[in-house]
N, C-alpha and C positions, 0 to 999 in steps of 0.2 A: 617524729618532729625534725624538720630540717634546721640545721644550725650553720652559723658562719664557719667557713672552713671545710664544710662537707663537699664531697665530690661524687659525681654520678655520670653514668652513661644515660643519655636521654634521647627520646624520639617523640614525634607527634603521635598522639593516639588516633588522629584522623588519617585515614589511608591517602586521601587526596593531598593533604599537606605533607605527608611522608614522601610522596612522589614528586611534588613540585618543589619542595624545599631541598636544601643541600644536606647530606649526611643525616637523613631521617627527619628533617624539617623541624628540629627542636626550637630554633629561633623563631621561625614563622609561627609555630603553634603558640609560643609564649606571647608574641605580639598580638595574635588574634584573641587570646584569652584576655589580655589587658584591655583591648578595645571592647570586646563583647560584654565584659563585666564592668565597664566604665571605671576601671582603675585609673585610666588615663583618658585625656580628651583627644589625644592624637599621637601618632608615631612618626618620628622623623628618622628616615633612613635613606640609603642609596638605592635608586632604582635604575633600570636599564634605560638608556637613551636610544639613539639610532642603531647601535650595535654593541657588541661586548667590549668595545674600546671606549664607549661613551656612557658615562654615568651621570645621573643628575639627582640632586636631593629631592625627595618626595615627602610631603606631609600628608598622611592618610588618617582619616577619622572614621572611615567605614570599614568594619572588620571583613566585609566581603571582598575588599580590594587588597587585603594584606599580602596575597600571593604576588602582587606586583613588585614586592620587595625581596622575593625569594631568589636565592642564588648569589654567588659572590662575583665581584667585579675587581679583579686584581690589576686592571689596566685603567682604572678611573680613580686617581688619587685626589679625591675631593673631601674636605672636612665639613662638619656640620656646625661647628661653633659660630662661624660668621652668620650662617643662615638663622640660627637660633637667636643670635644677638640682634641682627638687623631686621629680620622679617617676622619673628615670633615674639617680640617684646621680651626677650630673655626669659621666657617661661614665667613671667611675673603674674599672668592672669589666667594661666591654664596649666594643667598637669600633662607632661609630655614624656614619652619613652623615646630615648635617643639610642640608636645603634651606631657604634663607632669602634674604630681600632684604637690602639694605645695612645697615639699622639692626640687624637680627638678627645678621648676621655680625660687626658691630662689637661688639655686646653680648657675643657668645660670645668674641671676642678679649679683651675687657676682663675677663671672668670668668675666663678662662684665666690672665691675669696675676695675678689675685687668688688663684689656686689653688683657686677654687671648683669649676671643672670641669677635666677632663684633656683639654686640646686635642690632646695627642699621640694620643688615641684617637678624634679626630674627623676626618672628611673633610667639608669645607665646600663645598657646591654652591651657589654664589651665583647669584642671579637679578637681571638688570637691572631697575630699578624707576623708573618715571616718577611713581609715587604711587598711593595707595589711596584708595578712597571710603568714607565712613562708611556702613554698611549701611542704617540706617533712612532717612537723608537721601537715599541713592541711590534708594531705592524711591519716595520722595516726588518726587524730581526726574524719574524716569522717568514717573511718573503725570502730573505737571503739564506738563513741558516736551516730553517725547516723545509725550505723549498715548497712552500704552500702559499696559496693565495689567501691573504688575511681575511677576505670576505667569506671564505669557505669554512672558517673556524667558528664552531658553535659553542665551544666550551674551552676554558683554560683553567689550569690549577697549578699550584706549587705543592708538591708532596714528596716527602722523603729525599729532599735535596734536588729534585728535578722540576723543571718547568715543562708542563704537559699540555698538549693541545689535542682536541678532538674535532674532526672535520664533519662536514655534511654527509660524507660517505662512510661515517663511523670509523674512520681511520685514526689511530692514536699515535702521536709522535712525542718523543721526550728528549731533552738534553739536560745535562747537569748544570745547575745554577752556577756552581763554582767555575765551570768551563766557560759559560756565557759571560760571566763577569770578568774573567781574566782576558776575554776578547773585547771588553768594553761594552757589553750588552747587559742584559739582566735587570736587576732591581735599581730603583732610583738610589742615588748616592746617599741621601739621608736615611733611607730604609736600611741600607747595608750597615750603617753606623748605629742604628736604633737600639736602645737598651730596654724598651718596654715591649716585650713580646707577648706577655700575658697581662692584660689590663686589669690588675687587681684593685685599682681605684674605682672600678665599676661595681655595680651591685651584683651582677652575674657575669662570669667570663666564659664564653662559649668557644669551642674549637675542636678540630679533629685530632690534635696531638694526644696520644695516649689511648685512643680507642683501638683495642686489639681483639683478636678472636673473631667469633662469628658476627659481631656487630661492627667490624672495622670500617665498612662503607655505608652502614645504615643507621648509625647513631652518632651523637655529638657528645663530647666531653664537656661537662659544665662544672665550674667551681663557684661555690657560694662565697661572696666576698664582703657582704654586709648583712646587717640584721634585716634591712628592707628587702635584700635579695633572698634571704632565707624565707621571709614571710611570703614573698611573691611565688617562689618556686614551690613551697609547701602548699599554698592555695591552689596553684595550677595543677599539681599532682592530685589533690583531693577532688578537684573539679573534673578530673578525667581528661584534661587537655594534654598532659604529658605522661609518657610511660618512662619510668626510670629503673635503673638497677645499679648496684655497686660496681665500681670499676674493677677490672682484674688487677691483681698485684703487679703483673708484668706491664700492664698499661700505665700504672703510676710511675714505674721505673722509666718507661719509654718517654712519657711526657716530661719528666724531670731531665732526662738526658737531652731531649730535643731543645728544651729551653736553655740549658747550660751551653750546649754546642752553639746555639745561635748567639748567645751573649759573648762567647769566646770569639766568634766570627766578627761580631760588631766591634770588639776591641781591636781586632786585626785591621779592620777597615778604618778605624779611627787613627791608628798609627800610620796607615797608608795615606790618608787624606789630609791630616793636619799638617800644616806648614810650620816648621820650627827652625831655630837657629838664626844665623845671620841673614838668611834669605827671606825671612818672614815678612818684615816691613816692606821690603822692596816688592815682594810678590803681591801683597794686598794693595799697595799703592798703584801698581800696574792694573790690577783688577778693577779698582774703583775709578780709574781714569776712563773706563768704558761707560760709566754711568751717564744716562741721559736725563736724569731727574724726572722720571715719569710717575713716580710714587706707586708703581705696581707692587713693590714689595710690601709697602705699608698697607695698601688696600687689601692685599691677600692675607696678611697676617691675622690669625685668629685671636691673638692676644692684644694687638694694638687697639685699645678701646678708649683712648683719651679723646674727649670732645675737642680739645685744643692741644695739638701736638706739643708736648713739653720740650722735645728736642729742638723744634723750630725756634722756640723762645731762646734756647741756649746758643743756637747757630743762626742768627738773623741773616748772615750773608748767603746762606743757602736759599732763603726766600728772595732776598733783594737782588741778587746777582742773576743775570741771564746767561752768564758764561758757562760754556761746557768745555771740559768736564767740570762739575761742581766740586767744591771742597770735599775731600775724603773725610774731614773731621766729622761730618754728619753721621757717616756709617760707624765710625769708631765711638762716637758719643752714643749712638743708638745701641751699640753692642753693650755698653755699660748700663744703659737704661733697661735693656732686656736681659741682663745677666741672670736674673732669677726667674725669668719668665719663658724663655725660648723653649718650645716643646719639640724642636727638631722635626717639624712636620714637612718641611721642604716647600711649603706653599710660596714663600718669597722667591725661591730659586725658580720654581715653575713659572712664575709670573714675569720674571726678569727678561726683557727682550734682548738685553746685552749679554745674556748667559753668564753672568757673574756667579760664581759658586757661593752664594750667600748662606745657604744652610750650613756649609762647612765652616764659614767664618763665624757665624753666630753660635754654633754648637761648641766649637773650640774656645771661643771667647767666654762662653758661659762656664765651661769647665775650668778655665784658668781663673776666672773671678771667684768661683766656688773654692778653689784651693787657696786663693789669697784671703778670702773671708775666714776660712777655717784656720789659717795661720794667724790671722789677726785675733780671732777668738781665743786661740791657744795662748798667744802672748799676753793678752789682757786678763786672762784668768789665772796667770801665774802669780 
């Protein structure tokens, strides 16, 4: 019997899914099982667009099409929360399996608490995430540092601290992520600072970290994070959709080590990116002076779900004035409004045409407000 907290090495029982999926196709096999057995009405996940740098959300109801979702896309940082909320009625009238990384799972969890989506109709398939790369910059990096035509790359991955590419000629090239980031390349800034590496708020968390021994490239590590996840995994095993075995003790140690190392690295990047001291206010005022009031940050935010923006009510001059730059009070007020909601997904920063480092501002603000609230609770409980 599968229980919450259990951990396994898993792979698809179907040879075709093993081949088409990544690391044994465990995620693909799980999604196909859910659709075939009508546990869900559809699956929402990332699929390939024009190339490996282009991802697009796909909603699939036919189990025969599930392999369209196979493989990872580390240069396509798109979340599903907005898609679910805006185009699938917040899962209020259908049961949906959603595949997402940590920030996506956190966003769905928060939207559920707001009543914007029906989390009871969701099965969350979480994916371990060491970070995503911005698609345009990734192609520039491959051209300059790997000396490879980006269109010749057929696969990319992050493994053991390296960014690795494979070309049409079956050539593999790799560079250390730390070295790339010291040179200004590598992962998106918010990903470097991320503290949700294994999404345990999901029902099941899948990833390659901790798979050692003969299964190192042919199986996926899965952690059971909820009773619903335990039921799902147990049923999929009984139905013959998945093959599982207990992880090696060394694998458990490796997975724990990788997670701790990445969290330590996230703390380093937070110290590097966060602006403190006397220069803080001047820095952010200068950044917000670049704002053109396009609303891209709000439109992209997976958490901004107010029918009528509450901040606009507090800052009417933002709406009434046509002057540029607009008042920076809007962004500071929004930071307070978002203090308990920001998931550090970086969507706002990706959407900003003025290239304001918004994810840094909101993540730092959220942490500062959290400390303030904790201190307030401490004082009021004395």
